[in-house]
DRENDO-1510 file (C-alpha; in Angstrom, 1 decimal, always signed):
<recs>
REC; n; res; u; v; w
REC; 1; MET; -89.6; -67.6; -86.3 .
REC; 2; ALA; -90.0; -71.3; -85.6 .
REC; 3; VAL; -88.6; -72.9; -82.5 .
REC; 4; THR; -85.7; -75.2; -83.1 .
REC; 5; SER; -86.8; -78.0; -80.8 .
REC; 6; THR; -89.1; -79.0; -83.7 .
REC; 7; LYS; -87.3; -80.9; -86.4 .
REC; 8; ARG; -88.3; -79.8; -89.9 .
REC; 9; GLN; -87.0; -80.2; -93.4 .
REC; 10; ASP; -87.3; -77.8; -96.4 .
REC; 11; PHE; -89.0; -78.8; -99.6 .
REC; 12; LEU; -85.8; -80.7; -100.8 .
REC; 13; GLY; -85.5; -82.6; -97.6 .
REC; 14; ARG; -82.6; -80.6; -96.1 .
REC; 15; TRP; -82.8; -80.2; -92.3 .
REC; 16; LEU; -83.5; -76.7; -90.9 .
REC; 17; VAL; -81.1; -75.7; -88.2 .
REC; 18; ASN; -80.3; -72.8; -85.8 .
REC; 19; THR; -77.2; -71.0; -87.2 .
REC; 20; ARG; -77.4; -68.3; -84.5 .
REC; 21; PRO; -76.7; -69.7; -81.1 .
REC; 22; GLY; -78.6; -68.1; -78.3 .
REC; 23; THR; -81.7; -67.5; -80.4 .
REC; 24; SER; -84.7; -69.7; -81.3 .
REC; 25; ASN; -84.5; -68.8; -85.0 .
REC; 26; THR; -84.9; -71.7; -87.4 .
REC; 27; THR; -82.9; -71.2; -90.6 .
REC; 28; ASP; -82.3; -73.2; -93.8 .
REC; 29; HIS; -79.0; -74.6; -95.0 .
REC; 30; LEU; -77.9; -71.1; -96.1 .
REC; 31; GLY; -78.8; -69.3; -92.9 .
REC; 32; ARG; -82.1; -67.8; -94.2 .
REC; 33; ASP; -84.9; -67.5; -91.7 .
REC; 34; ALA; -87.9; -69.8; -92.1 .
REC; 35; ALA; -90.9; -67.4; -92.6 .
REC; 36; ASN; -92.9; -69.2; -89.9 .
REC; 37; GLY; -93.3; -72.6; -88.4 .
REC; 38; THR; -94.8; -74.1; -91.6 .
REC; 39; THR; -93.1; -72.3; -94.6 .
REC; 40; ASP; -89.6; -71.4; -95.8 .
REC; 41; TYR; -88.4; -67.9; -96.7 .
REC; 42; LEU; -90.2; -68.1; -100.0 .
REC; 43; GLY; -93.5; -69.3; -98.5 .
REC; 44; ARG; -93.0; -73.0; -99.7 .
REC; 45; ALA; -94.4; -75.6; -97.3 .
REC; 46; LEU; -91.9; -77.4; -95.1 .
REC; 47; ALA; -91.8; -81.1; -96.0 .
REC; 48; PHE; -91.4; -82.5; -92.5 .
REC; 49; ASP; -92.8; -81.9; -89.1 .
REC; 50; ASN; -91.8; -83.1; -85.6 .
REC; 51; PRO; -92.1; -87.0; -85.5 .
REC; 52; GLY; -93.8; -88.8; -82.7 .
REC; 53; ALA; -92.0; -90.7; -80.0 .
REC; 54; TRP; -91.1; -94.4; -80.4 .
REC; 55; GLY; -93.9; -96.7; -79.1 .
REC; 56; ALA; -93.9; -100.4; -78.1 .
REC; 57; GLY; -95.5; -102.9; -80.5 .
REC; 58; ALA; -96.2; -100.3; -83.2 .
REC; 59; ALA; -96.3; -101.2; -86.9 .
REC; 60; LYS; -94.1; -98.9; -89.0 .
REC; 61; VAL; -93.6; -98.5; -92.8 .
REC; 62; ALA; -90.2; -97.9; -94.4 .
REC; 63; GLY; -89.5; -94.1; -94.3 .
REC; 64; ALA; -91.4; -93.6; -91.0 .
REC; 65; TYR; -89.8; -91.1; -88.5 .
REC; 66; VAL; -89.6; -91.4; -84.7 .
REC; 67; LYS; -87.9; -89.8; -81.8 .
REC; 68; PRO; -86.6; -91.7; -78.8 .
REC; 69; LEU; -88.7; -91.7; -75.7 .
REC; 70; ALA; -85.8; -90.9; -73.4 .
REC; 71; GLY; -82.1; -91.1; -73.0 .
REC; 72; VAL; -79.0; -89.1; -74.0 .
REC; 73; ASN; -80.2; -88.7; -77.6 .
REC; 74; TYR; -83.9; -88.1; -76.9 .
REC; 75; ASP; -84.2; -85.2; -79.3 .
REC; 76; ALA; -82.7; -87.0; -82.3 .
REC; 77; VAL; -84.7; -88.2; -85.3 .
REC; 78; PHE; -84.6; -91.7; -86.8 .
REC; 79; VAL; -86.0; -93.1; -90.0 .
REC; 80; ALA; -87.1; -96.7; -90.6 .
REC; 81; LEU; -85.1; -98.3; -93.4 .
REC; 82; ASP; -87.6; -101.1; -93.7 .
REC; 83; ALA; -91.2; -101.9; -92.6 .
REC; 84; GLY; -91.8; -103.9; -89.4 .
REC; 85; THR; -93.0; -103.8; -85.8 .
REC; 86; THR; -91.3; -102.1; -82.9 .
REC; 87; ALA; -90.3; -104.2; -79.9 .
REC; 88; ALA; -93.1; -105.2; -77.5 .
REC; 89; VAL; -91.5; -103.6; -74.4 .
REC; 90; THR; -87.9; -102.3; -74.7 .
REC; 91; GLU; -86.9; -99.2; -76.7 .
REC; 92; PRO; -83.7; -99.8; -78.7 .
REC; 93; THR; -80.4; -98.2; -77.6 .
REC; 94; TRP; -80.3; -95.4; -80.0 .
REC; 95; PRO; -77.0; -94.4; -81.8 .
REC; 96; THR; -75.8; -90.9; -81.1 .
REC; 97; THR; -74.3; -90.0; -84.5 .
REC; 98; VAL; -75.9; -89.2; -87.8 .
REC; 99; GLY; -75.9; -92.3; -90.0 .
REC; 100; GLY; -75.7; -94.7; -87.0 .
REC; 101; THR; -78.2; -97.6; -87.1 .
REC; 102; VAL; -79.9; -99.9; -84.6 .
REC; 103; VAL; -82.1; -103.0; -85.1 .
REC; 104; ASP; -85.4; -102.8; -83.2 .
REC; 105; ASN; -87.3; -106.0; -82.5 .
REC; 106; ALA; -84.7; -108.4; -83.9 .
REC; 107; GLY; -86.4; -111.2; -85.9 .
REC; 108; VAL; -88.9; -111.6; -88.7 .
REC; 109; ASN; -90.6; -108.2; -88.3 .
REC; 110; SER; -87.5; -106.2; -87.2 .
REC; 111; ILE; -86.9; -102.5; -88.1 .
REC; 112; THR; -83.6; -101.0; -88.8 .
REC; 113; TRP; -83.6; -97.3; -87.6 .
REC; 114; LYS; -81.0; -94.8; -89.0 .
REC; 115; CYS; -80.2; -91.6; -87.2 .
REC; 116; VAL; -80.9; -88.7; -89.6 .
REC; 117; HIS; -80.7; -85.7; -87.2 .
REC; 118; PRO; -78.8; -85.5; -83.9 .
</recs>
């Protein structure tokens, strides 16, 4: 079983979850166990792995994933909606709901991040 602190998606981009509170079992959207940390119940490779933390002054492409460095929502996952560069010093104030957005490094090279996993 895979540990649920790692954010993963199945081959169709659906997020794996833990449908059994009190366990560390990672399951797909129908509650089937992931076979291990890298494949689903049929042995297909998982399409997404745990993203790196946000970093200051980093160039990002549209579709890049990050996690906050700290804060209330530090275990969430965000996707870049456009290419740009993260702020030189200050991490954005991350939204706490799925679909919420925040602009990082407002200006010419800004990035809009969207929360895709709480």
